[in-house]
KOLGUFI-628659 format. One record per residue: y negated, z, x negated of N, C-alpha, C in turn. Coordinates in steps of 0.1 Angstrom, whole numbers, plus 5000, padded with zeros to 4 digits. Layout:
// residues N
YZXYZXYZX ...
This chain:
// residues 652
501250004991500050015001498850004990 497749914995496649914985495750034991 494850064979493950164981493050164993 492650034998491850005010492650035020 493849985020494850055034495050185036 495050245023495350395022493950455029 492850415025491750475031491550445045 491950335049491950275065492750365071 494050395066495050495075494250635075 493650685063493050825063492050835074 491350705076490250725086490650705100 492050675103492450675116492250815123 491850815136491750955142493251015144 493351135147494551195150495051135162 496451165167496851125181497651265186 497751255198498351385206499651315211 500851415210502051395217502251505227 503051475236503351575247504751635244 504851775244505951845242506751875254 508151925252508751935266508152045275 507452135272506852225280505652185286 505052075282503952005288502852025278 502952115268501752135260501652005251 500451995244500051885238500051925222 500451835213500351855200499651755192 498451785185497651685177498251675163 498451545158499051525146498551405139 498551385126497951265120498551135127 497851025126498150895133499550835126 499650875114500850795108502250915108 502051025116503151115117504351085124 505451135119506851105122507151215131 508451205137509051295145509251425137 509651405124509951525115508651595112 507751505109506351575106505851665118 505951625131505651695144506651825142 507951815140508651945140508152035132 507752005117507152075110505852145114 505152065120503752115125504052235137 505252205144505552325154506152435146 506752415136507152545127508252495117 508252545106509052495092510452515096 511052625103512452635107512852515117 512052475126512352355132512252245126 511352205116511352105108512452105099 512952195093514152195085515452165093 515552205106516652185114516552035120 515751975119515351835127516451745123 517151685132518051585129517651435135 517051445147516551315153515451365163 515051255170514051295181514351205193 513451245203513551165215511951135218 511551005218510350955224510450885236 509650955246509750905260511250865263 512150975259513450965264514450865256 513850795247514750735237515050805224 516350805221516750865209516450785196 515850855187515150775175515350875164 515250815152515650865138514450965137 514551075130513451175127512451105118 512651005111511750925104510850845112 511250835124510450725133509050765137 507950685135506750725138506350775152 505550845155505350895169504050805174 503550815186502550735190501650805200 500550755203499550845213500250865226 500250975231500651015244502151015247 502850995234504351005236504951155241 506051125247506651265251507851285242 507651395234508451415222509351525225 510551515221511651615221512251615206 512451715199513151735189514551765190 515351685181516851695184517351775169 517951895174518651955163520251965167 520852045158522452055160522752115171 521752195178521852265191521452185202 521052055201520751985212521851935218 521851875232522851805239523151665232 521951605225521951475221522751475207 522951585201523351595188524751525186 525551525198526851475197526651325197 525651265203525451125201525151075185 524551155182524051125167525451135158 525951255160527251265150528251155155 528451115165529250995170528950855163 527550855164527050715158527350715141 527350825136527750835122529350815119 530050875128531450855131531650715129 531050625137531350485139531150425125 530050465116529850415103531050455095 531550565095532850605088533950525091 534250495103535250395108535050255102 533850205102533650065093533850065082 533450185073533650195059535050215057 535950295065537250295063537950165062 537550085075538149955077537849865065 536749855060536449765048537249815036 537249955036538249985022539449945024 540249925037541649895038541849735041 540849665047541149525050540049445043 540449335037539449245030539049135039 537749095036536948995043536849015058 536549135061536349165074534849155079 534449105089533049085093532549195104 531449255101531049355110530049305119 530249365133529349345141528349445146 528849535156528149645162529049775162 528449895160529150025163528550145169 528150125183527150225188528050365193 527350455193527950575202528250535217 529150615221529350595238529350725244 529450735256529450865265530450965259 531850905256532950985252533250955238 532550885229532950875217532150755209 532850655204532150545198533050435198 532550305193533350205188532750135177 533650045171532949935162533749805164 532949695164533549575167533449505153 534649425151534949355139535749225141 535249125132535848975132536548965120 537648875121538648855111539348985106 539649075117540449205114541949185122 542949175113544149195120544749345117 544649415129544749565129545549605143 546449695143546849745154547149915152 547449975164547350105163548450185154 549250105151550050155137549350175124 548150125123547250135114546350245114 546250325126545350425131545450545120 546950585117547150695108546250675094 546650565089545850535075544450535076 544050465087542450465089541950605091 542550695098541950815100542250915088 543250885079543050945066541950905057 541650775059540550725051539250805056 538950805070537750835076537851015072 539051085071538751225067538351225051 538851135044538551135031536951125028 536451025036534850995037534051105041 534751185051534051315054534151415044 535551435039535551545029534451505016 534351375014533451345002532051395006 531551405018530351455021529151385014 529251245017528451155012527051185020 525851175013524451185020524351055027 523751065037523650935046522150905045 521850805038520350775032519950655041 518650675044517850565052516950485044 516950365045516050295036515350175045 514150135042513450045051513349925042 513549795047513449685037512649585046 512149475040511549355045512649265051 512449185059513349075063513949015054 513248965043513848895031514748965024 514449105022515449185013516749215020 516349215035517749235045518549115044 518149015046518948885046519548885032 519148915022519848915008521148995009 520849105014521949215015522949165026 522649105036523449075046524148925045 523948875034524248715034525848685037 526648785035528048755040528448805052 527448855060527548915075526948835083 527448735091527048645100526448725112 527148825118526748845130525548985128 525549035115524349115112523049025108 523348915104522148825103521748775116 522548765125522248705137521148815145 521748945143520949045148519549065141 519649045128518449065119517248945125 517648835127516848745131516048795144 516748845153516048905165515049035160 515649105152514649225149513449185142 513749075135512449055126511748935131 511848905143511048785150509648805146 509048925148507648955145507548985132 508348965121508249005108508249155106 509149225116508949375116509949405102 509749525098510749575087511849635094 513149655087514249715093514749805086 515649885092516250005083517849975081 518150035069519650045066519850185064 521350215064521850355062522950315053 523050415043524050405033524650545032 526050535029526850645026527950615015 527850675003528650624991528450494989 529450394988529350264985529050174996 528950235008528950145021527550175027 527250035032525750035041525949945052 524849975062524949895074523449875079 523049765084521849745091522049835106 521049925105521250025115519750095119 519450105133518350175136518550335135 519650385135520050535134519850595149 519750715151519650825139521150845135 521150935124522450975119522451125113 523451185112523551325107523151305092 522951435084522651425072523551355062 524751405065525951365055527051355063 528051275057529251255064529951385067 529751495058530451615058529951695072 529151655078528651715093529551675103 530251565102530851495113532151585119 532851655112533751745118535151665119 535451635131536851585136536651445143 537551355138537551225141538951175149 539051115158540151055165540250905169 540950815165540950675169541850675179 541150595190541950605206542650475208 542050355207542650225212541950115205 542650005208542149875205541849775216 541049715215540749615227539949485222 539949385230539249275226537749285232 536649215226535449225232534549095226 534149035235533348925232532048955225 531548885214530448905208529148895217 528449005218527349015228527848985241 529049025244529449025258529548895266 529348785257529348655262530748565260 531348535271532648455271532648335263 531348295260531348165250531348185236 531248335233531248375221532548395214 532948435202534048465195534648605200 535948625202536448745206536748825194 536048955194536349025182537249165186 537649215176538549345176537749475177 537749525189537049665189537849795189 537749885180538549995176537550115184 538250185194537550295199538050425193 536950515193537350655187536250775194 536650875189535850975193535651085182 534451155185534351255173533651375178 534051495173533351625176533151705163 532251805166531851895155533251985149 534151995157535352055150536552035157 537652075152538852015157539352085172 538852195174538752255187538452185197 537152145197536552055206537351935207 537651865198538651755196539851745206 540451865203541851885209541651925225 540451985226540152005243539851865250 539151785242538951635247540151565250 540951585240542351495240543151545252 543151675253543851735265543351665278 542051665281541451625291541551465292 541751405284542051255283543451225289 544251315284545551295290545751315302 544951435308545051455322544251345329 543151285322542551155331543751045332 544551025322545550915323546450935334 546751075337547751115349547051075361 545451075361544951075374544250905375 544650835366544250675365544250645379 543350585385543350535400544150405402 544250325389545250225390546650255391 547250365386548550415385548750485399 547850565403547850635416547850535427 546950435426546750325438547950255438 548950225426550150145428551250255436 551250365432552150465437551950495451 550750495455550550535471550150375478 550250275472550150145479548650145486 547750185476546450175483545750035480 545749985469545349845468546049785456 545549645454546149575444545249465440 545149425428544349305422545349195415 545349105423546548975419545648855414 546448795408546048655399545648585413 546348575423546048485432544648485440 543948625439542748645444541548605433 542148645421541048625410540748765405 540048795392539848915388538748995394 538749125396537849205403537549165416 538649135423538649105438539749175444 539549315447540749385452541049355467 542549375466543149375481543349515485 543049545497543149685500544349685513 545449755509546549775517546349865527 547249865538546749965548546650115545 547350175536546850305533545450325526 544950225517543750235512542750195521 542850095530542050065539541750185550 542850265553542650405560541750485556 541850515541540850595537539450555535 539450425534537950355534537450355547 538150345559537650365572537050505575 537850605570537250735571536150765563 536050715550534750715545533650635552 533850525558532950455565532450545579 533450595585532950665598532150785593 532450835584531650975577530150935577 530150835569528750805564528050735577 528750665586527950605597527550715606 528350815606527950965614526750995608 526651015596525351065588524150985592 524350845592523150755592522750765607 523650765617523350785631522450895634 522751015629522151135630520751125623 520651035614519351025607518550915613 518950845623518250745630518150615624 519350565618519450435611520050345625 519750215623520150105632521150025621 522250005626523049915618522949775620 522649695610522549535608523549475601 523749345602524549275595523949155589 524349125577523949005570524748905564 524748785561525848705558526248715544 527148665539527648695525526848605516 526548485522525848365514524548325519 523548305510522048265515521848155505 520848075510520247995502519648045490 519748005480518548055467517448065469 516847985479515448015482515048165484 515948235491515848375495515948465483 516548415472516648495461515548455453 514948355451513748315445512648405450 512548405465511348475469511648635468 512848675466512948815464512848855447 512948765440512948795426514148795419 515248815427516648795421517048685413 516548595418516948455410516448455398 515248495395514548515382515248615375 515548745379515848835372517648865372 518248785381519648825382520648705383 520048575382520748445383522148445374 521948525363523248515354524248595360 523948685368525048765373525448725388 525048605392525248555406526148455406 526948435418527948325420527048215427 526948105421525948015428526747865428 526447805440527247665442526247595451 526447465451525547365458526347305472 525647305483526147235494525147135498 525447005494524546895497523346915487 522146915494520946915484520547055483 521147155489520747285489521647375479 520947475471521847565464522047695470 523147755471523447875477523847995466 523748105472524548225463525148325470 526248365467526748475472525748605469 525648685479524648775477525048895469 524148925458524349025449523749165451 522749155464522149265471521949245484 521849355493521649345508520249345511 519449395502518049425504517249305509 517149185504516449065508516749025523 518149045527518549025541517949095552 517849245546517049305555515749295555 515049285545513449245547513449125555 514249025554514248915565514148945579 515049055582515149095594513849155599 513349255590512149325592511049225596 511049125588509849015589510048955603 510948955609511248885621510748935633 509849045630509449115642508049145639 507349195649505749245648505749405650 505249475641505449605641504049685641 504049795648502749885648503050005639 502050075635502150195626503150285634 502950285647503750385656505250365653 505650215650507150195650507850225637 507150275628507550325614507950455615 508850515606509650415599510650335606 511150235602512350155604513350165595 514450205601515750225590516850145594 517350065584518449965585519750035579 520850015583521750055573522949935576 524049925566524949795565525849835555 527149845560528149835549528349695544 527649665534527249515530527949485518 529049385520529649325508528849255499 528949295486527949215477528849155464 528349065457529249005446528248985435 528749015424528149035410529148965400 528848875392529748815383529748885369 530348995370530449075357531549005348 531249035335532148965323533549005326 534448925325535948945329536449055319 536049065307536649165298536049305303 534749315312534349455316535149475330 535749405336536649435348537649515347 537649645356538749735355539149805367 540049785374540649835386539349825397 539249945402538049935412536549995404 536750025392535550085385534449965383 535049855381534049725380534649595386 534049565395534749445402533749345405 534149225410533349115413532649145429 533449195437533349215450533149345454 532249415459532249555462531349575475 531549705482530649705495529949825492 528649825495527549925494527249965508 527250115508526850175522525350175521 524750055523523450025519522450075531 521250135527520350165537518850125531 518150065541516850025537515750065547 514650125543513750175553512350125549 511750105561510450035558509350155564 508450195556507750325560506250305555 505450385563503950385558503850475547 502950445537502750525525502750675527 502150745539502150875542503450925545 504550825547505850875554506650875541 506550845528507350815518508050955513 507251045511507951155506508851245514 508251235529509251295537510551225540 510451095538511751015542512651025530 511951035517512951055505513751175505 512851275509513351415510514751405522 514451335532515351325542516551275537 516451165529517551095522518351185513 517451245505518151365495518851455502 518451495516519151585523520751525527 520651385530521851325534522851325522 522151285512523151285499523651425496 522851535497523551675495524551695506 524451645518525451665529526751595523 526651465519527851375515528651455502 527851495493528351525480528951665483 528451745491528751895494530251885501 530251775509531651755516532751735508 532651675495533651655487533551755475 532651875478532551955466532151915453 531551815454530751765441529851815435 529751875424528551915419527751795411 526251785411525751675407524451695398 523951605391522651605382521951485387 520751505385519651405391518951355379 518551225380517651175369516651065376 515351065371514550965374514350855365 514650735369514950605362513650545363 512950505352511550445354511550285350 510450225350510350085349511250025335 512049915338512749855330511849745322 512349675312511649575303511549465312 512649425321512649325327512149355343 511049325348510749385362509649305368 509449325381508349255387507249365394 506149335395505049415399504049455389 503049495396501949545386502149695380 501349725369501349865364500949965375 499949945382499550045390500450065403 501349965407502449985417503550055410 503750045398505050105393504550255391 503250295386502850425384502650495396 502550445408502250525420503650545426 504650455423506050475429506750565420 506350565407507150675398506550825400 505350815403504650965404505251015418 505350915429505851005443507151035443 508150955434509551025432509351135426 508551155414508551285406507951395416 507051365425506551465431507651525442 508451435446509551495455510551595445 511051525434511851615426511251745422 509851765419509351885415509151975427 508751935440508752015450510152055454 511151995453512452045454513052145445 512152165434512552245423513852195416 514152085413515252015408515152005394 515952035387516051995372516451855371 515751755365516151625364515851575350 516551465346516351385336515451275337 514951245327514051115327515050985319 515050905327515750785321514750665319 514050645309512950555308513750405308 513250325315513850175314514850175321 515550255330516650245338516450205352 515250195357515050165370515350025374 515649995386515749845393514549775387 514649625388513849555383512649555395 512749605407511849595416511049745418 511549835413511049965416511850075407 511150195408511850335401512950385410 513650485405514750515414515050665410 515750745420516350865418517950835416 518550875406520050855405520750995404 521650985410522851105412523851065402 524351185395525651155389526551285393 527651285395528451395400529651395391 530151525391531351565380532451575389 533551515386535051525391535751635389 536951665391537851775390537951815375 537851705367538251745354536951735344 535651725351534451745345533951595340 534551495344533851365340532551335348 531651275344530651225352530651095357 530251065369530250955376528850905383 528650805382527250735388527650735403 526550775410526950785425525550745434 525150815443524050765452522650745444 522050685450520650645444519550625456 518350655453517050645460516050565452 515650435461514850355451513650325460 512450335452511250285459510950165454 510250085465510149935463508849875470 507749865459506449835464506349675463 507349615458507449445454508049375465 509249445470509849315479508949325493 507949415499507449395508506149265506 505649295493504749185488505449025489 506549015483507248905481507548845497 507648935505508248875518507048885528 505848925523504648925533505049015545 505649145542506149225553504749295556 504749325569503349395573503749455586 502649555588502449645602500949655606 500649675617499449695623498949835622 498149875614497850015614497050085625 496650205623495750275634494550205634 494250165622492750095621492649945627 493949885634494049765638493949655627 494149695614494049605605495849575599 496149485593497549455588497549555575 498749595573499249685561500549655556 500649645543502049645538502849775539 504249765544505049885543505549895530 506150025528506850045516508150045519 509049985508510449975512511350075503 512050145510512950245503514450195504 515050185492516650145491517350295489 518350285496519050405493520750385497 521550455488523050455491523450605490 524250635499524950775499526150785489 526850695490528050695482527750615467 526850515468526650415458527250285461 528650265458529550165464530850235467 531650165478532750235484533850225472 533850115464534950095456534950185444 533550225438533550315427533750455432 533250485445533550625451534850635453 535550545459536950555462537850585450 537550495440538150515427538050645423 536650715423536350835418537350945426 537250915441538151025446539751015445 540150915442541650905438541750985427 540950945416541251035405540851195406 539751215413539351345415540251455423 540951395431541951445439543451415435 543351345423544851285419545751245430 545251185440545851125450546151215462 546051345460546251455469545151475477 544851375487543551365495543551485505 542451535509542251625520542851575533 543151645542543851605554543051495562 541651515562540851395571540851275565 541351255550541251115542542551085541 543751175540545051125539545651005547 546050895540546650795548547750815558 548550925554549450975560549351145562 549051195573548551325574549651415574 550651385582551851465586553251405586 554151445578555551375579556351475585 557151425596558251505602559651475596 560351575592561551565584562751625592 563351545600564551595608565851635598 566351745599567451795592568651695590 568951645602570051555602569651455614 570351355616570251245627570251315639 570951425642571151475654569751535659 568751545649567451605654566451485654 566851365653565751255654565051255667 565851295678565051275692563951385692 564551495688563551635689562151575679 562551525667561451485657560451395664 560951285672559951195678559351255689 559851355696559251405706557951515700 558251575689557251655682555951555678 556651435672555451335670554551295680 555051285691554051265704553051375706 553551485701552451615703551251585694 551451495684550551485673549951345673 549851275684549551145685547951105681 547351215679545751195675545851205659 546951225651547051205637547751105631 547651075618548450985613549951055609 550851035616552251115615553351015614 554151045605555550955603556851035605 557850985612559051045610559950975599 560451075590561551035579562851025584 563250885588564550865594565550815585 565150835572566450795562567450875561 568550825558569950895558569850965544 569251075544569351135531569151305536 569351375524569551525524567851575527 567851695532566451755535565651785522 566451825513565851835498565151705493 565951605495565351475490564051425500 564151445511562951415520561751505517 562051635514560951715510560351665496 560951615489560651585475559951435477 560351345486559751215487558451245494 558351355504556951375509556051435499 556451525492555651575480555251465471 556151385467555551275458554751165465 554851155477553951085484552751135487 552451265484551251335485550751345501 551751385508551451395522551051555524 549851565530549351725531550251825536 550951785549551751865556553251785560 554251885560555351825563556051925575 556451875585556951945597558551935597 559352035594560652045594561452085608 562152005613563052035625564352015624 565152125628566452115631566952175644 568052205644568752295655568052385661 567652485651566952615656565552575661 564952495656563552445661563652385674 564552295676564952225688565152305699 566052405696566252515707565052585712 564352625699563152715704561852655708 562052515707560852445710559552465698 560052495686558952525677559152425664 558552445654558452385642558552475628 558952415618558552475607557652395599 556552455592555652385585555552415571 555452305562555552315547554252235543 553552305533552452215528552552165514 551552085509551752015495551952115485 551752245487551752365477553152425477 554052375487555352415488555552545495 554452585500554452705510555052665523 555852755531556452725543556452835552 556052795565556152885577557252855587 557852935594558952915604558552955617 559252895627559052925640557452935644 556752805642555452775645555352705657 554352775665553852715677553252585676 553852465683553252355682551952345684 551652405696550152385700549052465689 549652575682548952645673548552545661 549652485657549452395645548652275649 548752215659547852095664546352155665 546152265669544752305670544152325656 544952405645544652405634544452275625 545052175628544852045621543551985627 543352005640542151955646540852025640 541152165638539752225631539752195617 540852185608540952135593540251985593 540551905602540051765601538651755603 538051835615536851835618535851895607 536352005601535652075589535751995577 536551905575536751795564537051895552 538051995554538552065544538952025532 538852075518539252005508540652005506 541352125510542852145509543552195521 544752145523545552195533545452355534 545152415546544852555545545652635557 546452565563547252645573548052755569 548652735558549452845552548652925539 547452915540546552995529546653135530 546853175541546753345542548353375540 
């Protein structure tokens, strides 16, 4: 840096950053995250590993800027594990290059549960994991310092001359002649923005998990690379606990249970990501639909229906064509281009547009269980978790500005009702404007501040997710935890000041002038497919009575008791009841009902037939004898109405 440049920098006025408690910290214009930490206190400065600027995780050497919301990340922070896992990904790549020649490096980010690294020209399988893990352990034991270096584009190109994928990334990073960062450990280095831990010895315990194929940049036109997944923790105890949870998750895999319970299938004849729901699976979906329809009707929603296909003129008007065309299924009919709908909202806007409205009519609330289609990459499709065709329990409201916060609160009350019915604990996040978006700065600031106001008034702890909003507006996202502690994306509430403008939506106000309504998008489940998938794994297929495809199975002890078994069945004609008529022992029938995850079994033999009673057995293998039929039916009616999570007739 020249002396004049130095003098210019010294002359720059200080800047102000905002700390998590809302206080402000004034620092020099060229201050880094680490500098700010030392300003707060020397102990915090020494402990700083990384930082978050407006919610984005950055290296501690990253410069701060005026008005940035700053969080300091230490080894006690929630984000520390992400930093550690990013460093573990580098150890994996270093180990691979030590064991395999001529490997080409792609990318290696942390993930929610671990990390991965993508390689080209790598012939590896899981039998190599033991050797690679031993090499990773040696790298960790060597306690290499992880050093950060800033280079010019020219210097970086020279270092990456044998790495075509890194060079491609470099060209994007240096489009504006920016400098780039490298991280090195021992003999190994990588083009990387960081952040990382101080040394490889900080990483702790690493486990390689599986190998998969992945297209470079997620594009099917690009080469298929080898992706190695792994995970990392600070110590072996945390790693072992994770591996136990992972094994439990395998037992709960919705694809495995879906096959065992005949819930759904995805066949070659239909195409990838297009599930077929079998009668038991559709039974559960219908119960989920009825539940949310009841919630919607109580909240004053009117049900509408829109077609699966629209002319792309609609999507051009809504902004989806501009922002979403790559993810749409498009085709031509004559001179017109059509698209399968990726969202329901433009159709609902078109319905609203078809009427004249007064301020007295608002809010207008539309609901639809609308099937939508999104062209996900084939390599990303997985069971019901990511599909091409899925159904959203969609709702769109058209409200006056003064009604926004009240309606958002009512939606959040409905979400509370839904999630509490399934005993799901949740976390909330406010997702703000993404890079690819429509609408003015003023519109976005207004929308974000109103959602923030609702969250504050409800005294909710919430995370900020910068850049994760929809392209048309900010949103409140819910994530809930299942029975084994995994987090899933779920309901959402989105404000939209842009769609009404694009569709020229209006109402006549109290002043006899026309005004634009505000559009609110909301879903109580998110999508039926993903929520269904989560419930399968959450309950491990042991659905509560109200959802179970088969609620009661009647087991006659012998063929002589079949007649009485069917008479008993007639007493429960308001429930999903089957009689096991197989020529089999009672023990085998009980085992089959248990394996089929039926909540209750009714056992009938000569004694029950003579007394006009039944024996009742639940999925926990508890049993009661001489049960009055009317008493059991009354209990089932109450358990179903309450949507109890577990069979509780024999709970006492």
